[in-house]
N, C-alpha and C positions, 0 to 999 in steps of 0.2 A: 560514520561508517568505518568498517575495519577491513583489514586484509586477513583472510584465513584460507590458506591453500593446503592445509594439512588435514583438517577434520574430515572433509569430504571433497571429492573431485567435482568440478563443474561438468555439466553434460553437453550444453549447447551454447552457441553464441546467440544473444537475444534476437528475436524475430525481426525487429525493426532497426537493426544495427545501421543500415544505410541512412535512415532518418536521424539516428543518434549522431552520425558523423556530420550531418548538416547542422544540428544543434551545436555540436562541439566547435565547428568552424565559426559560428556566430559568437560563441563565448570567447573564442581566442581573439576576436577583433576588439574586445573590450580592454581598456587599460586597467590598471589596478584599482583606481578610484571608482571607475564605472562598475567593475565587477563587485567591489565591496558594497556599493549602493544597491546593485541588483540582489545580492545575497542578504542584505540587511543584517549584517553581523558585525562583531567587534574586530579589532585589528588582528588579534591572534588567529582567529578562525579564518579571516580573509586572507592573511598571509599564507596559511597552510593550504588553503584551497586554490589560491592563485598559482602557487608552485605546482600543485597537483595538475592544474589545468594545462600549464605549459609543458609538462612532462607526460601527459596522459597517453597511454597505449591501450587501445580497446581490445587488443588481441592477446595480451600476455599478462601473466601474474594475476589471473582472474579468480575471484571468490564466488562460490554459489550464492545467488542473491539472498536466499533465506538466511545465510550466515553473515551476510555483509552489513545488514542494517542493525543499528544499536538503539533505536528509539524505544520508548516505553512499551509500545505494543509488542515489539519483538522480544524484549526482556521477559515479559509475562507469557509470551508464547513459548519461550525457551526451546527453540528448535535444536540447539546443540546437544540436548540430551534425549531427543526423540529416538525411539527404537525403529527397527525396519518397517513395522506396520504403520507407524505414524508418518514416517518419511514417504512411504508409498501413497498414503492418503493425501498428503499435501501436494505431492507430485501430480495427482489426478485432479484434485479439487481446488487448490489455492492458486490465485493469480494476483500479481502485484502491479499496481499502477505507478508510473514513474514519470516525472517531468523530463528526465534525461533520456531514459530508455523506452518510455511509452508503456510497454506491456511486457511483463516478465513472468516466465515460469520459475518456480522456486529454485531450480538447479541451473538456471542460466548463469553464465559467467559474467561478472560485472567488476568494474573498478570503482574505487571511492570517488564520489562527486558531490557537489552541493548545487541543487537546483530544484526548488519547489515548483509545483505545477502553476502556482499563481504568480511566479516571478515574471516581471515585465520584460521579457526578452522579445525583441522584435527583429525581423529580417526584411528582405526585399519583398517577400510575398506573404508575410504574416505579421500581425501586431501583438500576438501573445502566443503562449504555448498551447492554449486552448484552441486557437485558430490553426496553429501548426498541426496538432494531432487530429483536430476535427473529429470526425466520426470513426476514424480508423480503429481506435482501441475498442470501441463498443462493437463494431462489426466483427472483429476477431473474437471477442469474448462470446458473442452470441452464436458464432460458428461452432463453439465448443460446448455450449450448454444453453438451454432455454430457461433455466432456473438459476438465478443469481442471488446469493446472500451478500448484501452490502455491509461490509465492516470497515469501509473507508470514510475519511472525513469528507465534508461537503466539497472542499476544494478539489478533491480527486474524484469523488463519486459522480460529480456532474459531467465528467467526461463520458460516463456511461448513461446516467439517467436522462441526459438530454437527447439520447438517440435510441430509446427503447422500442423494439419491434412490437407490433400490436399484440402478439400472443406470448410475449415474454412474462415470466414470473419473476418478479424483482422484489425482494424482501429486505427492508432496511431495519437494522437492529438499533434500538434506543436503550441506553443504560442510564438510569437517573434515579433521583430521590423524589418522593412526594413532599412538596412544600406548598402549603396553602392550597391544596387541591390540584396543583400543577406539577408536571414532571420537569424537574430541573436537572440538566446534565452538567457535570463538572469535568473540565477538560482532562486532567490527569487520570481521574477515575475511569472515564470513558475509554481512554487509551489502554489502561490496564485491563479492562473488561473485554475489549476487542481481542487483545492477545490471548486472554484466558479462553475466550470462545473458540478461537482456532484450535487451541490445545485441547479443549473439551471435545470438539468435533473429531479431531484426529485420534485421541485416545479411545473414544467410544465408537469410532468408525461410523459416524452419522451419515447415512445415505439418503434418509428421508428428512425433509426440513422440519417435520413435526417433532423429530427427536431433539431439536434445538430447545424446545420448550422445557426440557428437563435441566437445562443449565442452572446451576445453583452455586457458582463460585463467587468469592468476594462478597458473600451475603446477598447476592442478587437472586430474585425469583421471577419467573414469567408471570405477567399480568394479563390474563385473558380479557378482563374488563377494559383495559386500556389499549389492547392490541387490535389489529384488524388484518385483513388478508395481506396487505403490503407492508405492514409495520409490526414488528415484534417488540414489545416493550418489556423491559426487565427492570424491576424496582429493587433498590437496595434497602434492606431492612435497617432501620435505625436502632442502634443499641441503647 
């Protein structure tokens, strides 16, 4: 994650900031070795994030969430070069799941942190972050829309898919290659495609999910034969 307080101003404090404070309090109870084990990282990354943890201020020097993350998905989404129409689109349509903040609008103000949803953080009343956040994130998401396009990894998406309302429309996107008659997903390529899909939808102002079927970036094309109502499959053409 990075700090960028110049490109755009943040708009709101995250909705579940009081819950984030609880998570932070439990993280601060860990010593360095415990934190390093929780983060499952090398010494350099652990040292940087442990120092961040001790100095963390959730109310100052905030970066809009959409500009804070530096993972592959976000690099291919490239939100820093979005124009006003794309920014307006993601403000309305994009939501970000977080182990630390729970649920973020793109322009919520955040600080750098390290905490994957599957990290084994426990407290007095919970044994994992999944148990801590429970159905709260899904309930908020479905208050905003009954139609969800899932571009998250399984580790994050199960915070939503485990609590689907009966009438929810929930479409998961699969990006893979056909190998031996089976669809095979490759981690880095999937992350790239997820970011490209957000960019495609924002640039083309996709309001109807059927418009997603026109996605053709990174040599992916929609496969009607392999897709169904709840799963859109995009196959990468082999050169």
